[in-house]
N, C-alpha and C positions, 0 to 999 in steps of 0.2 A: 812528609808528603802531604800536599793539600788535598782535602776531600770536598768533592762537589756533588750536589744533588740536582739532577735534572728531572723536571716534572712536565710531562706532555702526554696528550692522548694519542700522539702519532709515534708508535713504537719504532717505525723505520727511522724517523728523525732521531729518536733517542739513541739507537744503536750507532748511527753515524757520528753523533756527538761523542759517545763513549769512546769509539775507536780513535777519533781525533785527539781527545784530551788524554787518553792513555799514552799515546805517542809522546806527549809532552810531560809524562810522568805524574799526571793527576790521578787520584783514586776517584772513581765515579760510581755513584749509585743512581739507579733509574727507577722511576715509577710512573704509571699512567693514571694513578688514583690520587686525587688531592688529599683524601683522608688518610691514606697510607703515608703520604708525605709528612703529615703532622705527626704520625707515629714514629717515623724514621728520625725526625728532629729530636724526639725525646731519647733516642737510643744512640745517636752519633753526634759528634761535634763537626759541623760543616763550616767551611771557609767561604763558600759562595753557593747561591742557588740560581739555576736557570729555570725560568717559569713561563709556561705558555699562557697566553691571555685567554684563549677560548678553550674551555674544557667542559665536558658533561658533568653534572653533579654539583660542581662548584666552579665558578669562573675564576680566572687567574687574579683579577683585581681583588675579589673578596678574599681569596687565599693570601694574597700579598698583605692585605690589611691585618688579617689574623696573625700571620707569622710576625709581622713588624711589632705587633702588640706584645708578643711573648719573647721574641728574639730580635730586639731592635738593632743590634749591631751587625747581624749577618747581612751582607750585601746581596741584593736580589736583582738579577738581570732579566727583564721581561723580554719574551720572544714571541712574535706573532707572524703568521702567514697572511693575515688579513688586516694589516695595520692601518690605522688612520691617525691623523694628528691629534684628535681628541683622546684616543686610546693612550697615546704616548704621554700627553699632558696629564691624564688621570693617573697613569702609572707613576710618573715622577712625583706628582702631588701626594700620593699615598706612600712614598718612601722608597720607590725603586731606585737602584743605583744608575741604571741606564735602560734603554729600550732599543732592541735590535729587531730587524725584519728577518724572517727565515729566508735563507738564500744569500744572506750577506756573506762577503768573502771571509774565509777562515781567519785571515790575519786580523780582521777587525774584531772577530769574536775573541781571539786569543789575547789581543791587546786590551780589550774591555775587561776580560776576565782577570788579567794580571793587575790592572788598575784597581779593580774591585777588591782583590785579595790584599794588595798593598794598603788600601784604605782600611780594610778590616784589621790588618796587623798594626797600623798606626793607632786605631782606636783602642786596641788591646794594650799597647805600650802606654798610651795616654792614661788609661784607667789605672794601670799599675802605678804610674807616677803620681796621679791624683790621690790614689789610696794612701800612698806613702806620705804625701804632703798633708793629707787630711789627718792622718795619725799624728804627724808632727805638730799640727796646729789644731788639735782637737779641742772642741768646746765641751765642757762637762757640766751637767746640771739637770735637775728635775723639777725645780720650782716653777710656779706659774709664770714668774717674770722671765725666766730663761727660756721656757717653752714659747712664750710670746716672741722672744727675739729669734728663736729658731724659725718660727712661722714667718716673721718679717724677712729673714734672710732668704727663705725659699721663694717668697713672692718677688722680691726685688732683684735677686741674683740674675735671672735670665734677661733682665732688661739692661739698658744702658743708663738708667736714671742715676743722677748724682746723689750721694748719700752723705749725711752728716751724722757722725756717731759721737754721742756725748756720754760723759761718766767720769767719776773720780779717777785719779791716778791708780793704776794697778787693777782696774776692773776687767780689762781684756778687750780694749777697743781695737787693737791691732788684730786680735784673733777674729773678731767679727768682720773686719775688713778683708782678711785673707779668706774667710769662709765664703763671703760674697763672691770674691774673685774665683775661688776654686769651683764654685757651682755655676759660674757664668760661661758663656760661649767664648770668653777670653782666657779660659783657664790655662791653656797651653802657651799663652803669651806672657810677657814679663809682668811681674808685680813689683813696682818700684816704690820703696818707702822713702819719704823725705821728712826729716825732723825739722820743722820750720823754726824751732827755738834754737837749733844748733848752728844755723847758717849766719855768719856775719852779715850785717846789713849791706855792706859793699859788694858782697858776692851773691846775693839772692838772685839777681837777674841772670847772672852767668850760670848759676846752679840750675835754675829752672829751664832756661832757654838755650844755654850753650854760648860759645863765642868762637870767633875766627882768630887764628894766629896773628898776633901783632895788633889786635884791636884795642888793647890797653896794656899798660905796663904790667909785666908778669905773664901775659898771654903768650907763652912760648910755643904753643901748639894748638891746633883746633881741638875744641872740647864739645862733646855732645851733651845737651841739657837733659834734665830728668824727664821732661815731657816727651822729648824725642826718643829717649831710651825706653819709655813706656808705650811707644806707639803700637797700637793694636791690643794693648793690655790695659793695666790699671795703675794709676798713680795714687798713692796713699799719702795725703798731706796731714801728717801728725802734728798736733799742737798748732793748728792753723791760727788760733787766737794770738799767737806770738808774732805774727807777721806785721811789720810796720805798714803804715797806711800807703806809702808809695808802692810797696810790693803788692799790696792788696789791689791797687788800681791796675797794675800790669797783669795780675792773675785774672782779674775780671775780664780784661780784653781777650785773653786766651779762651776763657769759658764761653764768651759770647760768639767769637769768630771761628774757634777751632784752629787757629793759626798762631804760630810763634815766630818771633824775629830774633835770630841770633845776634849777639853783639858783633858788630863789624860786618854784618850781612844785610843788605837792603831788601832782598827778596824774601817775602814771608814763606814759611814752610807749613803745609797742612799736616796736622797730626790727628790721629784717631785714638784718643786716650780717655778712658773712663776715670772720673775723679771721685774719690772717696776721701772725705776729710774727717778729722777727729779733734776734739778739744775737751779739756777738763774745766773750761771757763764758761761763764754764762755770756754768750755772745750778744744776747738782747740787752744786757746791762752795759756791755762794752759799746754797743751802738748808741745808747743814751748818753754815754760818757764821751762819745766822739772818737773812740779808739778802734772801732770796727765799722766797715762800710755796710750800710743796710742793703745796698744793691747786690753786693757780693754774698751777704748772708742768704738772700732769697735765691741766689744762683746755686749755692752749695747745699741748701736745705730743702731740696726737692723731696727727699725721703729722710725722715729723722728717726734714728734708732737710739734710744737711751738705755744704758746699762746701769741698773741699780747697784749700789754698793753691797758688798758681801754681808754686812750686818743686817741688810733688809731681805736677804734670801738665805738664812742660816740652814734651811733644809737642803741646800746644795753642798754644805760643808762635808758631810760624810762621804758623798761620791767623789768630791774633789780630793779629799784626804786619801781615799783608797787609790785613786788614780795616781797621785803624786808618790804615795808610798811604793806602789808597784814600780813606778818609773825609777825612783832613786835607789830602791833595793837592787834593781838590776844594774844600774849605773855603778854602784859601789860594791857590787857582789856581796850583798848581805842577805841572809836568810831571815827575812822579817815577814811574817805571815799575816799580820793584822795590827789593829790598834785596840788597846784595852778600852772598855766602856768608860772608865774614869778619864782616860786621855781624850776620848772623843767628847766627853762633857766639857773638858777644858777648852777644846777647840770651838765648841758650839757657843760657849758663853763669853768668848773673847770679842772685843769690839772690831778688830781688824782694820785699823786706820789705813793700812797699806793694801787692803783688799786681797784679791786672789794672789797677786804677786807676793805679798807678805806671807800668806798661808803656804805658798810653794816654798819660800825660803825657810820657813820654820820647819816644814816637813823634811826638807833636805838636811838641815842641821840635826834634827832629831835622828834621822837615819844614820848619819855619819857617826854620831856619838853612841848610838844604841849598841848594846852587847846582848840583847835579848831577841827572842823570836816574835815578841809582841811589844809594840811601842807603849811605854807606860806614861801615866800622868806626869810623873817626875821628869821624864825625858822631854815631854812636850813643854812643860813649864820652864825647864832649863833652856830649851831652844827659844822660847818666847822671851825670856829675860835677856838672852844674848842678842836678841833682835831689836831691843829697845835702843833708839838713838841716844848717843851720849853716855851710855852705860857700858861697863865692861865687867863681866863676872870674875875676871881674873886679876887679883891684886899683884903688886910687885912681889918678887920672890921673898918669902919670909917664913914664919912658922906655919906648919900645916894646920894647926888648930885655928889660927886666924883666918886662913883661907876657908876652912870648913864652916866657921861661924858666918862669914860673909855669904857663902852659898846658902846656908840654912836660913838666914834672914831674907834673902831674895826669894827663896823657895816658899817660905811662909807668907811673905808679902803677896806673891803671885796667887797663892791659894785663896787668900782673903779677897783679892780683887776678882778672881774668877767666880767666887761664891757670893760676890756683892755684899761682903761684910757678915754673912751668916756664919758664925763661928762653929756651930754644930755641923753644918755641911762641910766647912773647910777641914775640920778635924777628921770627918769621915773620908773626905777626899784624899788626904795625905796619910791616913792610916794611924792616927794617934787618938788618945782620948781627949776630951774637952779640957780637962784640967792641965794636961801637958801643953796643949796649945795655948792656954791662957798664960802659963809660965813663960813660954817662948815669946808671946806677944809683949809681955812686960819687959823681958830681958832685952829685946831688940827695940823697945819703945815704939811699937806699932799701934798703940791704942788710938792715936789721933790720925791714923792713915785716912786720907781723903777717899772714902769708898763711895761707890755709886748707889748704894742702897743700905739703909740702916740694918743692924742685926735684929731681925724679926723675932729671934728666939730669946733675946735678952729681956728681962723684966724684973 
């Protein structure tokens, strides 16, 4: 049952409204006191408010503004017996759902009330959806760099400004694009991702703008293009630096005119689509090389957001690791409560050439293979070794001793790399004395390992 709060200094009018709405199965609370109304809002969840414009103590417009600040989603229908056009304009300007005159026919009141409640329900459903999506595409971090990105997202999201997101592969460019979309007025409209590097050159125009049946060989049916699919929402052009020059020219035309032309269709189609682009390339260098159009660059680079690599924001690693650990422990039904300090040290000292995506993959592998309630340094190093391109920790089936030696060699090698060649730290990390580590280094011929820093404890 929907609950309504009616606020008016005319008690006779309030009783009339209550009888009418109760007949339609609404639960109705009444008050003649604006301050009591504010108290009632803290005690009950209302689906709509009916509010008089003229009241002693606090006028309706002032009360409207105060309620909208604290309860922005509750629809408020303003009602007045002495209405003027300026009153109605002020009410709508300050957030009223609608404005009615006292004495309006009951049908109009009931229809307006139903529309207001439908709108309220839609807002509630939208927020549930957005919360779910925000969790799915959550950005995690506390570094100054990531806080700056959060601030940029908050500033640019409510606008329709075009955004260019740059950063290395795996830094989270798509997450930033989705965060902008989810915080925009287009949040309930489509978010359409296009991987520009994955489209054959001959199909780029059809993919972007669509085609009519029979317009070329293989066009067996009408196809909607990505820009039309994203109408009202956001199109995310990932790896835009991979677009050939001819496709860049066609894209520029769309950005300038806001119109697309389907292949086989002469009449242009107007589209309302926000454009967010991303690249891991330096577009300015590509412009100098003649591989990217300067005019297109200026069109898409209205707002620029750069995501630094993970190695430049290592203070985010503990939060990210905790987030991924919780996610994968739930996915694989593992009781893993945390990460050992030594394991966290391994994560903090790694270079992460694959950035956040690589960190996520390593944590997933570590969780899969872990049999403990706490991820250990050994499990993290095993996951890191198995993540290196071109390497496999598992030899062909043979003697167990051979397999264990291979694993031990990789394990010690990883410890030396993590500790930047400091053998004392490496020995402490893996839980052996220094003499034992030396024997293993000589056994596996790791003395000449190309380390990033000399062993400061040797002398």
